[in-house]
ROLOTI-192114 format. One record per residue: x, y, z of N, C-alpha, C in turn; residue number from 1; residue in one letter. Coordinates in Angstrom, 3 decimals. Atoms other than C-alpha are relative to their C-alpha. Example, Ala and Ser with C-alpha at 12.3 -4.5 7.8 and 13.67 -1.06 7.14 Angstrom:
REM ROLOTI-192114
<torti n_u="0.890" n_v="-1.190" n_w="0.000" ca_u="12.300" ca_v="-4.500" ca_w="7.800" c_u="0.900" c_v="1.200" c_w="0.000" n="1" res="A"/>
<torti n_u="-0.820" n_v="-1.190" n_w="-0.060" ca_u="13.670" ca_v="-1.060" ca_w="7.140" c_u="-0.770" c_v="1.090" c_w="0.730" n="2" res="S"/>
REM end
This chain:
REM ROLOTI-192114
<torti n_u="-1.506" n_v="0.103" n_w="0.420" ca_u="87.554" ca_v="120.149" ca_w="89.965" c_u="0.587" c_v="-1.016" c_w="1.099" n="1" res="M"/>
<torti n_u="-0.777" n_v="0.891" n_w="-0.745" ca_u="89.495" ca_v="117.319" ca_w="91.275" c_u="1.437" c_v="0.363" c_w="0.753" n="2" res="N"/>
<torti n_u="-1.209" n_v="-0.500" n_w="-0.807" ca_u="92.258" ca_v="117.788" ca_w="94.073" c_u="0.969" c_v="-1.018" c_w="-0.664" n="3" res="D"/>
<torti n_u="-1.295" n_v="0.764" n_w="0.462" ca_u="95.664" ca_v="116.400" ca_w="93.024" c_u="0.565" c_v="-0.616" c_w="1.110" n="4" res="M"/>
<torti n_u="-0.682" n_v="0.682" n_w="-1.114" ca_u="97.589" ca_v="114.155" ca_w="95.174" c_u="1.361" c_v="0.883" c_w="0.063" n="5" res="Q"/>
<torti n_u="-1.196" n_v="-0.743" n_w="-0.469" ca_u="100.600" ca_v="115.836" ca_w="96.949" c_u="0.943" c_v="-1.060" c_w="-0.040" n="6" res="R"/>
<torti n_u="-0.736" n_v="1.155" n_w="-0.202" ca_u="102.121" ca_v="112.195" ca_w="96.994" c_u="-0.278" c_v="-1.006" c_w="-0.720" n="7" res="Y"/>
<torti n_u="0.595" n_v="1.413" n_w="0.410" ca_u="102.165" ca_v="108.717" ca_w="95.699" c_u="0.883" c_v="-0.693" c_w="0.818" n="8" res="I"/>
<torti n_u="-0.675" n_v="0.910" n_w="-0.620" ca_u="103.263" ca_v="105.682" ca_w="97.267" c_u="0.220" c_v="-1.262" c_w="-0.844" n="9" res="K"/>
<torti n_u="-0.609" n_v="1.079" n_w="0.809" ca_u="105.279" ca_v="102.889" ca_w="95.529" c_u="0.761" c_v="-0.974" c_w="1.181" n="10" res="I"/>
<torti n_u="-0.737" n_v="1.043" n_w="-1.231" ca_u="106.154" ca_v="99.805" ca_w="97.839" c_u="0.174" c_v="0.876" c_w="1.296" n="11" res="D"/>
<torti n_u="-0.250" n_v="-0.460" n_w="-1.323" ca_u="107.538" ca_v="101.112" ca_w="101.139" c_u="0.644" c_v="1.394" c_w="-0.093" n="12" res="D"/>
<torti n_u="-0.292" n_v="-1.396" n_w="0.122" ca_u="108.271" ca_v="104.756" ca_w="99.725" c_u="-0.993" c_v="1.093" c_w="-0.484" n="13" res="W"/>
<torti n_u="0.883" n_v="-1.146" n_w="0.248" ca_u="106.340" ca_v="107.874" ca_w="99.746" c_u="0.794" c_v="1.135" c_w="-0.973" n="14" res="F"/>
<torti n_u="-0.775" n_v="-1.059" n_w="0.694" ca_u="107.174" ca_v="110.331" ca_w="96.827" c_u="-0.590" c_v="1.188" c_w="0.153" n="15" res="F"/>
<torti n_u="0.631" n_v="-1.210" n_w="-0.099" ca_u="106.246" ca_v="113.967" ca_w="97.655" c_u="0.223" c_v="1.061" c_w="-0.960" n="16" res="E"/>
<torti n_u="-0.106" n_v="-1.239" n_w="0.682" ca_u="105.586" ca_v="116.905" ca_w="95.470" c_u="0.790" c_v="1.193" c_w="0.826" n="17" res="I"/>
<torti n_u="-0.629" n_v="-1.220" n_w="-0.685" ca_u="108.132" ca_v="119.536" ca_w="96.887" c_u="0.217" c_v="1.179" c_w="-0.843" n="18" res="K"/>
<torti n_u="-0.495" n_v="-0.722" n_w="0.937" ca_u="109.123" ca_v="121.283" ca_w="93.763" c_u="-0.531" c_v="0.076" c_w="-1.327" n="19" res="T"/>
<torti n_u="0.796" n_v="0.109" n_w="1.632" ca_u="107.291" ca_v="122.395" ca_w="90.474" c_u="0.751" c_v="0.925" c_w="-0.799" n="20" res="V"/>
<torti n_u="-0.434" n_v="-0.979" n_w="0.968" ca_u="108.606" ca_v="124.294" ca_w="87.509" c_u="-1.157" c_v="0.307" c_w="-0.827" n="21" res="R"/>
<torti n_u="1.224" n_v="-0.535" n_w="0.871" ca_u="105.629" ca_v="125.994" ca_w="85.570" c_u="0.540" c_v="0.497" c_w="-1.265" n="22" res="A"/>
<torti n_u="-0.293" n_v="-0.579" n_w="1.165" ca_u="105.947" ca_v="126.721" ca_w="81.873" c_u="-1.259" c_v="0.356" c_w="-0.609" n="23" res="L"/>
<torti n_u="1.546" n_v="-0.393" n_w="1.152" ca_u="103.404" ca_v="128.888" ca_w="79.640" c_u="0.378" c_v="-0.299" c_w="-1.289" n="24" res="R"/>
<torti n_u="0.050" n_v="0.479" n_w="1.396" ca_u="103.040" ca_v="127.452" ca_w="76.547" c_u="-1.219" c_v="-0.665" c_w="-0.504" n="25" res="S"/>
<torti n_u="1.129" n_v="0.773" n_w="0.407" ca_u="100.351" ca_v="126.192" ca_w="74.403" c_u="-0.053" c_v="-1.350" c_w="-0.035" n="26" res="K"/>
<torti n_u="-0.211" n_v="1.407" n_w="0.152" ca_u="101.906" ca_v="122.862" ca_w="73.805" c_u="1.289" c_v="-0.504" c_w="1.006" n="27" res="N"/>
<torti n_u="-1.270" n_v="0.291" n_w="-0.968" ca_u="104.103" ca_v="121.084" ca_w="76.151" c_u="1.268" c_v="-0.627" c_w="-1.115" n="28" res="Y"/>
<torti n_u="-1.078" n_v="0.093" n_w="0.882" ca_u="107.533" ca_v="120.995" ca_w="74.566" c_u="0.225" c_v="0.960" c_w="-0.955" n="29" res="G"/>
<torti n_u="-0.405" n_v="-1.361" n_w="0.569" ca_u="107.222" ca_v="124.124" ca_w="72.749" c_u="0.632" c_v="0.805" c_w="0.210" n="30" res="D"/>
<torti n_u="-0.649" n_v="-1.214" n_w="-0.750" ca_u="108.988" ca_v="127.251" ca_w="73.233" c_u="-0.874" c_v="0.474" c_w="0.899" n="31" res="K"/>
<torti n_u="0.976" n_v="-0.555" n_w="-0.988" ca_u="107.684" ca_v="128.695" ca_w="76.465" c_u="0.221" c_v="1.560" c_w="0.016" n="32" res="Y"/>
<torti n_u="-0.145" n_v="-1.440" n_w="-0.155" ca_u="107.028" ca_v="132.447" ca_w="77.199" c_u="-0.083" c_v="0.384" c_w="1.368" n="33" res="S"/>
<torti n_u="-0.237" n_v="-0.407" n_w="-1.312" ca_u="107.292" ca_v="132.267" ca_w="80.998" c_u="0.418" c_v="-1.218" c_w="0.717" n="34" res="A"/>
<torti n_u="-0.579" n_v="1.326" n_w="-0.804" ca_u="108.846" ca_v="130.039" ca_w="83.604" c_u="-0.103" c_v="0.375" c_w="1.669" n="35" res="I"/>
<torti n_u="-0.026" n_v="-0.443" n_w="-1.515" ca_u="108.268" ca_v="129.902" ca_w="87.356" c_u="0.558" c_v="-1.237" c_w="0.597" n="36" res="A"/>
<torti n_u="-0.471" n_v="1.221" n_w="-0.824" ca_u="109.764" ca_v="127.678" ca_w="90.080" c_u="-0.933" c_v="0.171" c_w="1.175" n="37" res="N"/>
<torti n_u="1.048" n_v="0.157" n_w="-1.247" ca_u="107.266" ca_v="126.580" ca_w="92.962" c_u="0.649" c_v="-0.746" c_w="1.015" n="38" res="I"/>
<torti n_u="-0.221" n_v="0.993" n_w="-1.037" ca_u="108.259" ca_v="125.117" ca_w="96.290" c_u="-0.861" c_v="-0.181" c_w="0.811" n="39" res="N"/>
<torti n_u="1.232" n_v="0.356" n_w="-0.884" ca_u="105.583" ca_v="123.505" ca_w="98.305" c_u="0.804" c_v="-0.465" c_w="1.312" n="40" res="C"/>
<torti n_u="-0.679" n_v="0.380" n_w="-1.476" ca_u="106.193" ca_v="123.353" ca_w="102.178" c_u="-1.415" c_v="0.200" c_w="0.665" n="41" res="N"/>
<torti n_u="1.343" n_v="0.038" n_w="-0.857" ca_u="103.021" ca_v="122.352" ca_w="104.068" c_u="-1.247" c_v="0.407" c_w="-0.706" n="42" res="G"/>
<torti n_u="0.678" n_v="-0.424" n_w="0.779" ca_u="100.352" ca_v="124.081" ca_w="103.279" c_u="-0.097" c_v="1.362" c_w="-0.788" n="43" res="D"/>
<torti n_u="-0.688" n_v="-1.128" n_w="0.767" ca_u="102.075" ca_v="126.984" ca_w="101.542" c_u="0.698" c_v="-0.362" c_w="-0.882" n="44" res="A"/>
<torti n_u="-0.946" n_v="0.123" n_w="1.021" ca_u="103.887" ca_v="127.603" ca_w="98.403" c_u="0.827" c_v="1.280" c_w="-0.279" n="45" res="I"/>
<torti n_u="-0.465" n_v="-1.083" n_w="0.186" ca_u="106.226" ca_v="129.960" ca_w="97.340" c_u="0.640" c_v="-0.240" c_w="-1.330" n="46" res="Y"/>
<torti n_u="-0.131" n_v="-0.343" n_w="1.270" ca_u="106.535" ca_v="131.221" ca_w="93.900" c_u="1.186" c_v="0.899" c_w="-0.329" n="47" res="V"/>
<torti n_u="-1.028" n_v="-0.816" n_w="0.492" ca_u="109.926" ca_v="132.398" ca_w="92.707" c_u="0.627" c_v="-0.131" c_w="-1.453" n="48" res="D"/>
<torti n_u="-0.691" n_v="0.282" n_w="1.377" ca_u="112.229" ca_v="132.809" ca_w="89.746" c_u="-1.094" c_v="0.293" c_w="-1.160" n="49" res="G"/>
<torti n_u="0.952" n_v="-0.335" n_w="0.917" ca_u="109.176" ca_v="134.097" ca_w="87.972" c_u="0.357" c_v="1.040" c_w="-1.110" n="50" res="L"/>
<torti n_u="-0.713" n_v="-0.727" n_w="0.853" ca_u="110.533" ca_v="135.113" ca_w="84.640" c_u="-1.093" c_v="-0.094" c_w="-1.362" n="51" res="M"/>
<torti n_u="0.716" n_v="0.027" n_w="1.305" ca_u="108.469" ca_v="136.255" ca_w="81.197" c_u="0.941" c_v="0.749" c_w="-0.999" n="52" res="T"/>
<torti n_u="-0.597" n_v="-0.542" n_w="1.051" ca_u="109.562" ca_v="137.160" ca_w="77.966" c_u="-0.580" c_v="1.453" c_w="-0.121" n="53" res="A"/>
<torti n_u="0.165" n_v="-1.435" n_w="-0.088" ca_u="109.620" ca_v="140.967" ca_w="77.608" c_u="-1.678" c_v="0.388" c_w="-0.877" n="54" res="E"/>
<torti n_u="0.669" n_v="-0.327" n_w="0.704" ca_u="107.130" ca_v="141.212" ca_w="75.007" c_u="-1.694" c_v="-0.762" c_w="0.161" n="55" res="D"/>
<torti n_u="1.159" n_v="0.737" n_w="-0.403" ca_u="104.770" ca_v="138.761" ca_w="76.874" c_u="-0.207" c_v="-0.156" c_w="1.687" n="56" res="N"/>
<torti n_u="-0.169" n_v="-0.164" n_w="-1.458" ca_u="104.281" ca_v="139.731" ca_w="80.482" c_u="-0.985" c_v="-0.985" c_w="0.543" n="57" res="P"/>
<torti n_u="0.815" n_v="0.581" n_w="-0.725" ca_u="102.556" ca_v="138.095" ca_w="83.336" c_u="-1.197" c_v="0.537" c_w="0.269" n="58" res="Y"/>
<torti n_u="1.109" n_v="-0.445" n_w="-0.035" ca_u="98.949" ca_v="138.539" ca_w="83.274" c_u="-0.895" c_v="-0.174" c_w="1.192" n="59" res="T"/>
<torti n_u="0.972" n_v="0.238" n_w="-0.934" ca_u="95.756" ca_v="138.523" ca_w="85.570" c_u="-0.300" c_v="-1.391" c_w="-0.209" n="60" res="F"/>
<torti n_u="0.384" n_v="1.466" n_w="0.241" ca_u="94.950" ca_v="135.371" ca_w="84.003" c_u="1.046" c_v="-0.907" c_w="0.200" n="61" res="Q"/>
<torti n_u="-1.326" n_v="0.681" n_w="-0.515" ca_u="98.301" ca_v="133.885" ca_w="84.646" c_u="-0.317" c_v="0.087" c_w="1.514" n="62" res="D"/>
<torti n_u="0.133" n_v="-0.153" n_w="-1.547" ca_u="97.726" ca_v="134.953" ca_w="88.330" c_u="-1.258" c_v="-1.114" c_w="0.186" n="63" res="F"/>
<torti n_u="1.253" n_v="0.922" n_w="-0.053" ca_u="94.169" ca_v="133.146" ca_w="88.224" c_u="0.442" c_v="-1.450" c_w="-0.486" n="64" res="Q"/>
<torti n_u="-0.459" n_v="1.327" n_w="0.178" ca_u="95.861" ca_v="130.092" ca_w="86.683" c_u="0.907" c_v="-0.652" c_w="1.168" n="65" res="T"/>
<torti n_u="-0.966" n_v="0.334" n_w="-1.198" ca_u="98.441" ca_v="130.105" ca_w="89.507" c_u="-0.866" c_v="-0.438" c_w="1.330" n="66" res="F"/>
<torti n_u="0.704" n_v="0.353" n_w="-0.925" ca_u="95.702" ca_v="130.306" ca_w="91.922" c_u="-0.992" c_v="-1.257" c_w="-0.073" n="67" res="K"/>
<torti n_u="0.561" n_v="1.215" n_w="0.190" ca_u="93.796" ca_v="127.353" ca_w="90.410" c_u="0.854" c_v="-1.171" c_w="0.417" n="68" res="K"/>
<torti n_u="-0.881" n_v="1.019" n_w="-0.446" ca_u="96.810" ca_v="125.157" ca_w="90.735" c_u="0.188" c_v="-0.064" c_w="1.611" n="69" res="F"/>
<torti n_u="-0.108" n_v="-0.048" n_w="-1.677" ca_u="97.205" ca_v="126.234" ca_w="94.525" c_u="-1.460" c_v="-0.892" c_w="0.561" n="70" res="C"/>
<torti n_u="1.197" n_v="0.757" n_w="-0.421" ca_u="93.528" ca_v="125.225" ca_w="95.043" c_u="0.201" c_v="-1.467" c_w="-0.218" n="71" res="S"/>
<torti n_u="0.123" n_v="1.418" n_w="0.257" ca_u="93.979" ca_v="121.836" ca_w="93.352" c_u="1.044" c_v="-0.580" c_w="0.822" n="72" res="K"/>
<torti n_u="-1.132" n_v="0.382" n_w="-0.957" ca_u="97.182" ca_v="121.418" ca_w="95.694" c_u="-0.424" c_v="-0.054" c_w="1.375" n="73" res="M"/>
<torti n_u="0.491" n_v="-0.396" n_w="-1.086" ca_u="95.078" ca_v="122.194" ca_w="98.728" c_u="0.811" c_v="1.023" c_w="0.750" n="74" res="G"/>
<torti n_u="-0.711" n_v="-1.040" n_w="-0.794" ca_u="97.175" ca_v="125.033" ca_w="99.503" c_u="-0.709" c_v="1.179" c_w="0.481" n="75" res="V"/>
<torti n_u="0.877" n_v="-1.234" n_w="-0.604" ca_u="96.020" ca_v="127.818" ca_w="101.763" c_u="0.634" c_v="1.305" c_w="-0.159" n="76" res="K"/>
<torti n_u="-0.725" n_v="-1.190" n_w="0.304" ca_u="98.718" ca_v="130.605" ca_w="100.901" c_u="0.988" c_v="-0.122" c_w="-1.154" n="77" res="T"/>
<torti n_u="-1.111" n_v="0.035" n_w="0.836" ca_u="100.731" ca_v="131.458" ca_w="98.273" c_u="0.719" c_v="1.274" c_w="-0.044" n="78" res="A"/>
<torti n_u="-0.857" n_v="-0.974" n_w="-0.092" ca_u="103.937" ca_v="133.725" ca_w="98.317" c_u="0.557" c_v="0.168" c_w="-1.469" n="79" res="H"/>
<torti n_u="-0.564" n_v="-0.190" n_w="1.579" ca_u="105.000" ca_v="135.347" ca_w="94.884" c_u="0.960" c_v="0.846" c_w="0.300" n="80" res="F"/>
<torti n_u="-1.456" n_v="-0.842" n_w="0.182" ca_u="108.636" ca_v="136.975" ca_w="94.494" c_u="0.173" c_v="0.032" c_w="-1.368" n="81" res="D"/>
<torti n_u="-0.502" n_v="0.019" n_w="1.246" ca_u="109.349" ca_v="138.419" ca_w="91.227" c_u="0.635" c_v="1.472" c_w="-0.261" n="82" res="R"/>
<torti n_u="-0.649" n_v="-1.310" n_w="0.307" ca_u="111.139" ca_v="141.301" ca_w="89.634" c_u="-0.937" c_v="0.889" c_w="-0.962" n="83" res="F"/>
<torti n_u="0.849" n_v="-0.808" n_w="0.843" ca_u="109.086" ca_v="143.979" ca_w="88.068" c_u="0.486" c_v="1.497" c_w="-0.148" n="84" res="K"/>
<torti n_u="-0.620" n_v="-1.300" n_w="0.091" ca_u="110.677" ca_v="147.344" ca_w="86.661" c_u="1.152" c_v="-0.168" c_w="0.938" n="85" res="N"/>
<torti n_u="-1.398" n_v="0.368" n_w="-0.519" ca_u="113.962" ca_v="145.973" ca_w="88.128" c_u="-0.150" c_v="0.254" c_w="1.677" n="86" res="D"/>
<torti n_u="0.408" n_v="0.078" n_w="-1.344" ca_u="112.428" ca_v="145.911" ca_w="91.683" c_u="-0.716" c_v="-1.211" c_w="0.566" n="87" res="E"/>
<torti n_u="0.681" n_v="1.092" n_w="-0.570" ca_u="111.735" ca_v="142.970" ca_w="93.802" c_u="-1.331" c_v="0.137" c_w="0.533" n="88" res="L"/>
<torti n_u="1.270" n_v="-0.385" n_w="-0.481" ca_u="107.954" ca_v="142.587" ca_w="94.382" c_u="-0.514" c_v="-1.252" c_w="0.783" n="89" res="R"/>
<torti n_u="0.560" n_v="1.108" n_w="-0.777" ca_u="106.486" ca_v="140.486" ca_w="97.093" c_u="-1.466" c_v="0.006" c_w="0.298" n="90" res="S"/>
<torti n_u="1.377" n_v="0.037" n_w="0.059" ca_u="102.965" ca_v="139.384" ca_w="97.286" c_u="-0.445" c_v="-1.426" c_w="0.768" n="91" res="Q"/>
<torti n_u="0.394" n_v="1.070" n_w="-0.733" ca_u="101.221" ca_v="136.818" ca_w="99.732" c_u="-1.572" c_v="0.106" c_w="-0.399" n="92" res="S"/>
<torti n_u="1.539" n_v="0.196" n_w="0.311" ca_u="97.589" ca_v="135.516" ca_w="98.763" c_u="-0.429" c_v="-0.970" c_w="0.794" n="93" res="V"/>
<torti n_u="0.961" n_v="1.127" n_w="-0.739" ca_u="95.043" ca_v="133.542" ca_w="100.778" c_u="-0.641" c_v="-0.725" c_w="-1.010" n="94" res="I"/>
<torti n_u="0.514" n_v="0.687" n_w="0.891" ca_u="93.906" ca_v="130.819" ca_w="98.847" c_u="-1.413" c_v="-0.701" c_w="0.543" n="95" res="I"/>
<torti n_u="1.189" n_v="0.496" n_w="-0.627" ca_u="90.137" ca_v="130.238" ca_w="99.118" c_u="-0.403" c_v="-1.389" c_w="-0.534" n="96" res="Q"/>
<torti n_u="0.526" n_v="1.353" n_w="0.653" ca_u="88.784" ca_v="126.581" ca_w="98.808" c_u="-0.977" c_v="0.149" c_w="-1.051" n="97" res="P"/>
<torti n_u="1.272" n_v="-0.065" n_w="0.806" ca_u="86.877" ca_v="126.003" ca_w="95.894" c_u="-1.457" c_v="-0.732" c_w="0.616" n="98" res="E"/>
<torti n_u="1.237" n_v="0.232" n_w="-0.491" ca_u="83.166" ca_v="125.633" ca_w="96.431" c_u="-0.282" c_v="-1.272" c_w="-0.666" n="99" res="K"/>
<torti n_u="0.503" n_v="1.031" n_w="0.867" ca_u="82.103" ca_v="121.965" ca_w="95.637" c_u="-1.421" c_v="0.283" c_w="-0.390" n="100" res="R"/>
<torti n_u="1.097" n_v="0.142" n_w="0.414" ca_u="79.196" ca_v="121.740" ca_w="93.492" c_u="-0.754" c_v="-1.324" c_w="-0.232" n="101" res="Q"/>
<torti n_u="0.931" n_v="1.210" n_w="0.061" ca_u="76.506" ca_v="119.027" ca_w="93.915" c_u="-0.181" c_v="-0.525" c_w="-1.460" n="102" res="S"/>
<torti n_u="0.377" n_v="0.622" n_w="1.419" ca_u="75.934" ca_v="116.879" ca_w="90.566" c_u="-1.455" c_v="-0.322" c_w="0.197" n="103" res="I"/>
<torti n_u="1.311" n_v="0.415" n_w="-0.407" ca_u="72.572" ca_v="115.862" ca_w="92.314" c_u="-0.784" c_v="1.057" c_w="0.101" n="104" res="L"/>
<torti n_u="0.951" n_v="-0.955" n_w="-0.339" ca_u="69.485" ca_v="117.673" ca_w="92.050" c_u="-1.355" c_v="-0.780" c_w="0.620" n="105" res="Q"/>
<torti n_u="1.269" n_v="0.492" n_w="-0.861" ca_u="66.310" ca_v="117.187" ca_w="94.128" c_u="-1.185" c_v="0.124" c_w="-0.885" n="106" res="L"/>
<torti n_u="1.311" n_v="-0.264" n_w="0.781" ca_u="62.948" ca_v="117.146" ca_w="91.831" c_u="-0.956" c_v="-0.648" c_w="0.674" n="107" res="V"/>
<torti n_u="1.283" n_v="0.442" n_w="-0.491" ca_u="59.509" ca_v="116.754" ca_w="92.562" c_u="-0.769" c_v="-0.919" c_w="-1.201" n="108" res="K"/>
REM end
């Protein structure tokens, strides 16, 4: 999996990714069933404002997708804040770096 750059350079300016809006949808531009705001700070991200449609809850697969995003961004820790059953729930997760697989094999 390729790492994403957290910044781009154009002329004498660097543009950093500091805030991301995530939408859950099959196609970009279609109606979405979940939304989250993500703030990047150093090697950590903070996921807040995570909201889902009542009939389409946040799932384990969604959580795994967020972890993949964190890994691509080179993030080491993710902090999730969301409401569940009218209570604020906080969770911090350590992101394990992806194991790089070699595409070369030695053969005799």
